[in-house]
C-alpha positions in Angstrom: -19.6 131.8 8.0 -15.8 132.1 9.4 -14.0 135.4 8.6 -10.7 133.0 7.5 -13.1 130.8 5.2 -11.7 130.4 1.8 -13.1 131.2 -1.4 -13.9 127.5 -3.5 -12.9 126.8 -6.8 -14.3 122.5 -7.8 -13.2 121.4 -11.1 -14.4 118.3 -12.4 -13.1 116.4 -15.4 -15.5 113.8 -17.5 -14.5 109.9 -17.8 -10.6 111.2 -17.1 -9.0 108.6 -15.2 -6.9 108.1 -12.0 -4.5 107.4 -15.0 -4.6 109.8 -17.3 -2.3 111.8 -15.8 1.7 112.6 -16.2 2.0 112.8 -12.9 0.6 109.2 -12.2 3.0 107.5 -14.5 1.2 108.1 -17.3 4.3 108.0 -20.2 1.7 109.7 -22.9 -0.3 112.3 -21.2 0.7 116.0 -21.7 -0.5 117.3 -18.6 2.1 120.3 -17.1 -0.6 122.1 -15.3 -2.4 119.5 -13.7 1.3 117.7 -12.7 2.3 121.2 -11.4 -0.9 121.2 -9.1 -0.3 117.8 -8.2 2.7 118.7 -6.8 1.8 121.5 -4.5 -1.7 120.1 -3.3 -2.5 117.7 -0.7 -3.7 114.5 -2.1 -6.1 111.7 -1.4 -4.5 108.6 -2.9 -7.2 106.2 -2.3 -10.3 108.5 -3.3 -13.3 106.7 -4.4 -16.3 108.6 -6.5 -18.9 106.5 -8.6 -18.8 104.4 -12.0 -20.7 106.7 -13.9 -20.8 110.5 -13.9 -24.1 111.4 -12.4 -23.8 109.2 -9.4 -20.6 111.1 -8.7 -21.8 114.5 -9.4 -25.0 113.8 -6.9 -23.0 112.7 -4.6 -20.4 115.2 -4.7 -23.5 118.2 -4.4 -25.3 116.7 -1.7 -22.8 114.5 0.3 -25.2 111.4 -0.4 -25.0 107.9 -1.6 -26.7 107.9 -5.2 -29.5 105.1 -3.5 -30.1 107.9 -1.5 -30.4 111.5 -3.1 -31.9 109.9 -6.8 -29.3 110.9 -9.4 -28.0 107.1 -10.1 -27.6 106.7 -14.0 -26.7 108.7 -17.2 -30.3 108.5 -18.3 -33.3 106.3 -18.3 -35.3 108.5 -16.1 -32.6 108.4 -13.2 -30.7 111.5 -13.3 -32.8 113.3 -11.1 -31.2 114.8 -8.0 -33.9 115.1 -5.2 -35.3 118.8 -5.2 -35.9 118.5 -1.4 -32.3 117.6 -0.6 -29.6 121.1 -0.6 -27.1 121.0 -2.8 -23.5 122.7 -1.5 -24.3 125.5 -4.2 -27.3 126.5 -1.6 -25.1 125.7 1.2 -22.5 128.3 0.1 -25.0 130.9 -0.6 -26.7 130.8 2.5 -23.3 131.3 3.9 -23.2 134.2 1.8 -21.0 133.1 -0.9 -21.9 133.7 -4.5 -22.2 130.7 -6.6 -21.7 129.9 -10.4 -21.4 127.0 -12.2 -19.9 126.6 -16.1 -19.8 123.3 -18.0 -21.6 119.6 -17.4 -24.3 119.8 -14.9 -26.1 116.3 -15.4 -28.4 116.3 -12.7 -32.0 117.1 -14.6 -32.7 119.4 -17.3 -35.9 120.3 -16.6 -37.4 122.4 -13.3 -37.1 121.6 -10.6 -33.6 120.2 -11.1 -31.5 122.8 -13.4 -28.2 124.5 -12.3 -30.4 128.0 -11.5 -33.0 125.8 -9.6 -30.5 124.3 -7.0 -28.6 127.1 -5.4 -26.2 128.7 -8.7 -26.6 132.1 -9.2 -25.2 131.9 -13.0 -24.6 128.5 -14.6 -23.7 128.0 -18.3 -24.6 124.3 -19.2 -25.7 122.1 -21.4 -28.4 119.2 -21.1 -28.0 115.7 -20.3 -24.9 113.5 -20.5 -22.8 115.0 -23.5 -22.6 117.9 -26.0 -24.6 116.2 -29.0 -26.9 113.9 -26.3 -30.5 114.0 -27.2 -32.0 117.2 -25.9 -28.9 119.3 -26.4 -28.9 121.9 -29.2 -29.1 120.0 -32.7 -25.8 119.3 -33.9 -23.8 120.9 -31.3 -19.7 119.8 -31.9 -18.2 121.1 -29.2 -17.1 124.7 -31.3 -18.9 127.4 -31.3 -22.3 126.2 -29.8 -25.0 127.0 -28.0 -25.6 126.5 -24.2 -28.0 127.2 -21.7 -27.3 130.6 -20.0 -29.6 131.2 -16.5 -32.7 129.4 -18.2 -32.0 131.0 -22.6 -30.7 129.0 -24.9 -27.2 131.0 -25.8 -24.9 130.9 -28.9 -20.9 131.0 -27.6 -18.0 131.7 -29.8 -14.9 129.1 -29.4 -14.5 125.3 -28.0 -16.6 123.9 -25.5 -13.7 123.5 -22.5 -12.0 127.0 -23.3 -15.5 129.1 -23.7 -16.2 127.6 -19.7 -12.8 128.2 -18.6 -13.4 131.7 -20.3 -16.9 132.4 -18.4 -15.3 131.5 -15.5 -12.8 134.2 -15.5 -14.7 136.3 -16.0 -17.2 135.2 -13.4 -14.3 135.4 -10.7 -13.1 138.7 -12.5 -16.6 140.3 -11.2 -16.5 138.9 -7.1 -12.7 140.6 -7.2 -13.7 143.8 -8.2 -17.2 143.5 -6.0 -14.3 141.6 -2.6 -17.3 139.1 -2.8 -16.6 135.6 -1.8 -17.2 132.6 -4.1 -18.0 128.9 -4.8 -17.1 128.1 -8.6 -18.0 124.7 -9.9 -16.5 123.8 -13.1 -17.4 120.8 -14.4 -16.0 120.0 -17.8 -17.0 117.9 -20.5 -13.5 117.2 -22.0 -12.5 114.0 -22.5 -16.2 112.5 -22.9 -16.8 111.5 -26.1 -17.6 112.1 -28.9 -13.8 113.2 -29.3 -13.9 116.2 -31.2 -10.9 118.3 -30.2 -8.7 121.3 -31.7 -6.6 120.8 -34.7 -3.7 122.5 -32.2 -4.1 120.6 -29.2 -4.5 117.1 -31.3 -1.1 117.7 -33.0 0.8 119.1 -29.9 -0.2 115.6 -28.0 0.6 113.8 -31.2 4.3 114.9 -31.2 4.6 114.3 -27.2 2.6 110.9 -27.9 4.9 109.9 -30.8 8.0 110.2 -28.9 7.2 108.1 -26.0 4.7 105.5 -27.5 7.4 103.3 -27.5 6.3 102.8 -23.2 3.1 101.8 -24.1 2.3 98.2 -25.7 1.4 98.2 -29.6 -2.1 100.0 -30.2 -4.0 99.1 -33.6 -3.9 102.7 -35.8 -7.9 103.4 -35.1 -7.0 103.0 -31.1 -3.9 105.2 -31.6 -5.8 108.0 -33.0 -9.1 107.8 -30.4 -6.7 107.7 -27.5 -4.6 110.6 -28.9 -7.8 112.8 -29.3 -8.8 111.6 -26.1 -5.5 113.1 -24.3 -5.6 116.2 -26.6 -9.0 116.6 -25.0 -7.3 116.3 -21.3 -4.7 119.1 -22.7 -7.5 121.4 -23.1 -8.7 120.8 -20.1 -4.8 121.3 -18.8 -4.4 124.3 -20.5 -7.3 125.6 -19.1 -6.5 124.8 -15.3 -3.0 126.4 -16.2 -4.9 129.7 -17.3 -7.3 129.6 -14.0 -4.1 129.3 -11.8 -2.5 132.3 -13.8 -5.8 134.7 -13.3 -5.7 133.9 -9.7 -2.0 134.7 -8.8 -2.2 138.0 -11.2 -5.3 138.9 -9.2 -4.4 138.4 -5.8 -6.6 135.3 -5.2 -4.6 132.3 -5.4 -3.7 132.7 -1.3 -7.1 132.9 0.1 -8.2 130.4 -2.5 -9.0 126.3 -2.3 -8.8 125.0 -5.3 -10.1 121.4 -6.0 -9.1 118.7 -8.8 -10.9 115.8 -9.5 -12.2 113.5 -12.1 -15.9 112.2 -12.3 -14.8 107.6 -12.8 -12.8 105.6 -14.2 -11.6 106.1 -17.6 -12.6 105.2 -21.1 -9.2 104.4 -22.1 -7.1 103.8 -19.3 -7.6 100.0 -19.6 -6.5 99.6 -23.0 -3.6 101.7 -22.8 -2.3 102.6 -19.3 -4.3 102.4 -16.3 -1.9 103.0 -13.3 -1.8 99.2 -12.3 -5.5 98.9 -11.7 -8.5 96.9 -13.8 -11.1 98.3 -14.8 -12.9 101.2 -17.0 -15.8 104.0 -16.3 -19.3 101.4 -15.4 -17.2 98.9 -13.7 -17.0 98.2 -10.1 -12.9 97.5 -10.5 -11.2 100.1 -9.0 -10.2 101.4 -12.5 -13.7 102.3 -12.2 -14.1 104.5 -9.3 -10.8 105.3 -8.1 -10.0 108.7 -9.0 -7.7 111.7 -8.6 -8.4 114.3 -5.8 -6.1 117.6 -5.3 -6.6 120.3 -2.8 -4.6 123.2 -2.6 -4.9 126.3 -0.6 -1.8 128.5 0.3 -3.8 130.1 2.9 -4.9 127.0 4.6 -1.0 125.4 4.3 -2.1 123.3 1.6 0.9 124.1 -1.0 3.5 121.4 -0.2 2.7 118.6 -1.9 1.2 115.8 0.6 -0.3 112.4 -0.5 -3.2 111.2 2.4 -3.4 107.6 2.4 -6.6 106.2 3.6 -10.3 105.5 2.2 -12.3 108.4 0.8 -14.7 109.3 -1.1 -16.8 111.7 -3.3 -19.5 112.8 -0.4 -16.9 113.9 1.8 -16.2 116.8 0.0 -19.5 118.4 1.3 -18.9 118.0 5.1 -15.0 118.4 4.4 -16.0 122.1 2.5 -18.6 122.5 5.5 -16.0 122.6 8.1 -13.3 124.4 6.0 -15.7 127.3 5.2 -17.7 127.3 9.0 -21.5 126.4 7.6 -23.6 123.9 8.9 -23.9 120.3 6.8 -27.2 118.9 6.6 -28.8 116.7 8.4 -28.2 113.5 6.6 -25.0 113.4 5.5 -23.0 109.9 4.3 -19.6 111.5 3.7 -17.4 112.8 6.9 -15.0 115.7 7.2 -11.6 115.6 5.6 -10.2 118.6 7.3 -8.4 117.2 10.0 -6.6 114.5 7.7 -5.9 117.4 5.2 -4.3 119.8 7.9 -2.1 116.4 8.9 -3.7 116.5 12.2 -5.5 113.0 12.5 -5.7 110.0 9.9 -8.8 109.0 7.8 -10.2 106.0 10.0 -9.2 102.7 9.5 -12.3 100.7 9.7 -13.9 102.6 7.4 -16.2 100.6 4.8 -17.5 102.5 1.7 -20.2 101.3 -0.5 -20.1 101.7 -4.3 -23.2 101.4 -6.1 -25.3 102.9 -9.0 -28.0 102.1 -11.7 -26.8 100.1 -14.5 -27.5 101.1 -18.2 -30.3 99.3 -20.2 -28.4 98.7 -22.9 -30.5 97.6 -25.8 -34.1 96.8 -23.7 -36.7 98.7 -26.1 -39.1 98.9 -23.6 -38.9 99.2 -19.6 -39.2 96.0 -17.9 -39.4 95.4 -13.9 -36.2 93.7 -14.1 -34.2 96.5 -16.2 -30.3 96.7 -15.2 -31.3 100.5 -14.2 -33.0 98.9 -11.0 -30.5 98.9 -8.0 -30.2 95.8 -6.5 -27.9 95.0 -3.1 -25.9 92.3 -4.6 -24.9 95.0 -7.9 -22.0 96.6 -5.2 -18.4 96.9 -4.1 -17.5 97.5 -0.8 -14.5 98.5 0.7 -12.3 98.3 3.4 -9.0 99.2 3.8 -7.0 97.1 1.0 -10.3 94.8 0.4 -12.4 94.9 -2.1 -15.6 92.8 -1.8 -17.4 93.0 -5.9 -21.2 92.0 -5.9 -21.4 89.6 -2.8 -19.1 86.8 -3.8 -15.4 88.3 -5.4 -12.4 89.2 -2.6 -9.4 91.0 -3.7 -6.6 92.2 -1.7 -5.3 95.4 -3.6 -2.3 96.3 -1.8 -0.6 92.3 -2.8 -2.9 92.8 -6.2 -3.8 95.8 -7.6 -4.7 94.0 -11.0 -7.5 92.6 -9.2 -6.5 88.9 -10.6 -7.2 86.6 -7.7 -10.3 86.0 -6.0 -9.5 85.3 -2.5 -12.6 85.0 -0.6 -12.3 81.2 0.5 -9.0 82.7 1.8 -10.6 85.0 3.9 -14.1 84.3 5.4 -14.2 86.6 8.1 -13.1 89.5 6.1 -16.1 88.9 3.5 -18.2 88.0 6.3 -17.6 91.4 8.2 -18.3 93.3 4.5 -21.2 91.6 4.0 -23.1 92.6 7.0 -21.7 96.3 6.6 -23.5 95.6 2.9 -26.9 94.7 4.4 -26.7 97.3 6.9 -26.7 99.9 4.3 -29.2 98.2 1.8 -31.3 98.2 4.8 -30.7 102.0 5.1 -31.2 102.7 1.5 -33.8 100.1 -0.1 -37.1 102.3 0.2 -35.4 105.0 -1.4 -33.2 103.4 -4.1 -35.3 102.7 -7.1 -38.0 106.3 -6.7 -38.3 107.8 -9.3 -38.0 111.9 -9.1 -40.3 113.5 -11.5 -40.4 117.0 -14.0 -42.5 119.4 -12.9 -44.9 120.5 -16.2 -46.9 123.7 -15.7 -44.9 126.1 -13.1 -44.6 129.1 -14.0 -40.4 128.5 -13.1 -40.5 126.4 -16.7 -43.3 127.2 -18.9 -43.1 125.6 -21.6 -41.2 122.2 -20.6 -39.6 120.4 -23.1 -39.5 117.1 -22.5 -36.9 114.0 -24.0 -36.2 110.5 -24.2 -33.0 111.1 -22.2 -36.0 110.9 -19.3 -37.5 107.8 -20.3 -38.2 105.0 -17.6 -35.4 102.7 -17.6 -34.9 102.8 -21.6 -31.8 104.5 -23.0 -32.0 107.0 -25.7 -29.8 109.8 -25.1 -27.6 110.4 -28.3 -28.4 112.1 -31.0 -27.1 109.8 -33.6 -30.4 107.5 -31.9 -32.5 110.1 -33.3 -30.7 110.5 -36.7 -31.0 106.0 -36.7 -34.9 106.6 -35.2 -34.6 103.8 -32.8 -38.0 101.9 -32.4 -37.8 102.7 -28.5 -40.3 103.6 -26.4 -41.1 104.5 -22.5 -42.7 107.0 -20.3 -42.0 110.3 -18.1 -42.8 110.7 -14.7 -44.5 113.8 -13.9 -45.7 116.1 -11.3 -48.5 118.7 -12.9 -47.6 122.0 -10.7 -51.3 123.6 -11.2 -54.7 122.1 -12.8 -55.6 123.3 -16.3 -55.5 123.1 -19.7 -52.0 121.5 -21.4 -50.4 121.4 -25.0 -48.8 118.4 -25.9 -46.6 119.1 -28.5 -45.1 116.0 -30.0 -41.6 116.0 -32.1 -39.9 113.3 -33.7 -36.8 115.9 -34.9 -35.9 118.6 -32.1 -37.6 121.9 -33.1 -34.5 123.5 -34.3 -33.4 120.8 -36.6 -36.6 122.6 -38.9 -36.9 118.8 -40.3 -40.7 117.2 -40.3 -41.9 114.3 -39.1 -41.4 112.1 -42.1 -38.1 114.0 -42.9 -34.5 111.9 -43.0 -31.8 114.2 -42.0 -28.8 114.9 -44.1 -25.6 114.1 -43.5 -23.7 117.3 -41.7 -19.9 118.3 -42.0 -18.9 119.3 -38.5 -15.7 121.4 -36.8 -14.0 117.9 -36.3 -15.9 115.4 -37.8 -19.1 114.6 -39.5 -22.6 112.8 -38.8 -24.3 110.5 -41.0 -28.0 111.0 -42.5 -30.8 110.2 -40.5 -33.3 107.5 -41.6 -37.1 108.7 -42.0 -39.9 107.2 -40.3 -43.9 106.2 -41.4 -44.9 108.3 -38.8 -49.2 108.4 -40.0 -50.3 108.5 -36.5 -49.5 110.2 -33.0 -51.3 109.1 -29.5 -50.8 110.1 -25.9 -51.6 109.1 -22.8 -51.8 111.1 -20.3 -53.5 111.5 -16.5 -55.2 108.6 -17.2 -56.6 109.8 -20.6 -55.6 108.8 -23.9 -55.4 110.8 -27.1 -55.0 110.0 -31.2 -54.4 112.0 -34.1 -53.2 111.5 -37.6 -50.1 113.5 -38.4 -51.4 116.1 -40.7 -49.2 115.8 -44.3 -45.9 118.0 -44.2 -46.0 118.8 -40.1 -43.3 118.8 -38.1 -45.3 117.7 -35.0 -48.6 116.4 -33.6 -50.4 118.7 -31.1 -52.9 118.0 -28.4 -54.7 119.6 -26.2 -55.7 117.9 -22.7 -57.3 119.1 -19.5 -55.1 117.6 -16.2 -55.0 117.5 -12.2 -52.8 119.1 -10.3 -50.2 116.1 -8.8 -48.3 112.8 -10.2 -49.0 111.9 -13.8 -47.1 109.2 -16.0 -46.8 110.6 -19.7 -46.6 108.0 -22.5 -46.5 109.1 -26.6 -46.6 106.9 -29.6 -46.0 108.0 -33.5 -47.8 104.5 -35.1 -47.5 104.1 -39.1 -50.7 103.6 -41.4 -51.2 100.2 -39.8 -51.7 101.2 -37.0 -48.8 99.6 -35.8 -46.2 101.5 -32.7 -42.9 103.0 -34.2 -41.4 104.0 -31.3 -42.6 107.1 -28.6 -41.7 110.7 -29.4 -38.2 111.7 -28.7 -39.0 115.3 -27.3 -42.4 116.3 -26.1 -43.1 120.3 -25.4 -45.9 120.7 -22.7 -47.6 124.3 -22.2 -50.0 124.8 -19.3 -52.1 127.6 -21.2 -52.4 131.2 -20.6 -49.0 131.2 -19.1 -45.9 133.4 -20.2 -42.5 131.4 -22.0 -39.5 131.2 -19.7 -36.7 128.9 -19.1 -34.6 127.3 -21.5 -37.3 126.3 -24.0 -36.7 125.2 -27.8 -37.1 128.0 -30.0 
């Protein structure tokens, strides 16, 4: 490690687009601290992520395309970051840095995919895609929630964004006292929906919004309210960034710390109120789906004067960039390039560089898995980026320099450009085709996590990842890909409601008033029997009256297996799968983030 290597803090927000910042021309965003950071940073102005959060996070932490690292989708069994691939945290830790993350992980909730399995010494996080996702603690609502601290569920006081920044500052203070170099990963869940936010932030943004909304197109009242809440959540992040920078300055850490700010994909609201001239939003191949801000600030490295860097760059580039700056090696395979020379103003980004954006789509309304699910990655589902050109799905070409809103398909007028980009796509696909759709397996029966709580968010190619879907009792089912760590007797406990809810199998959840919202009553399901298929054997059992779960004991051999569950009605007709399944290898102690 270079003696002059900086500390590194990487802040990434969730669902905030390029246009959701005042410094990018947004007339109603209230982001003074991020605007100041923008003014004092090197900015990559043509920087691209994936159009969804999990692929971006996997690409960020491995330097590999999503089709190579396994983390392709936000659910549906395709969120798991390949366990054999080193992460940025692993590399920093091997280089002598202390490592921590506070916030949204979204690369696997079970062993061997959790933050503590992937190089982070300290972590405070919540499972899956958002607070109030299906595997999250029941009825977490962004305020005074229960998170997972280093493998154990822990209640925390305060609003989520404030909690994650406060935890970060406390951890940084320890590193300062111990004179330890650090890598801090701070991925906020804000401004991801649900749009729950402290009243003070909402009032501040409402006043600012009202004073400037004449600069926007007319908005219907319900949409206006949601945009205000969305921007208020961004304001909580902005306040946190202000606290963080003030702390670094007060503690004498600012000069030697590289602070990176970026977002994970396009905006969820930008396309309906302000999108910096771009077309598209989160989950789209249009420019507004994957072009995101990226600011780097490091006074000790001369990155504090405010400078734009043009040319194509991408989230995969940050790992090799940090490796060069901090003096450690990159893994043998890396799809990104180092941006260190461009950061220092010594080199330009390569003009002939082409990038591919591809990811697994949401399976939408599918009730059961199917081989032609949208979540299967396909070559033709890509965007190819080259200089001013954007080739979408192989048949639409746009010149974003002349047509930033991507209104005119010019493929017929530029056949040579399209041909070269298609050739690049073919080469890229030939390199990822064998790995792109390979499922990663959750390990059960390991001492690192026993018992294990599985949730339907990892069902193969079927989307069930919201507590509101559990309350509604969605009639869907699929299976889990598992790796059995050790042969032995395994206990499987099938739940319709999460254990901490206290609800019986046949119960309906009551409505609840939350801190800044409410949830409706849930539906009762007529569960009479449970079934299980695992290790190639089938099991069935009546659901005991008044029970909260149904339990099976099954012998399993070590190695890969599939797990499929069913809840049936009294006519033996399937209703849905068990949304939660606890798996315990007998005669082992408890550990990990098991529900209690």
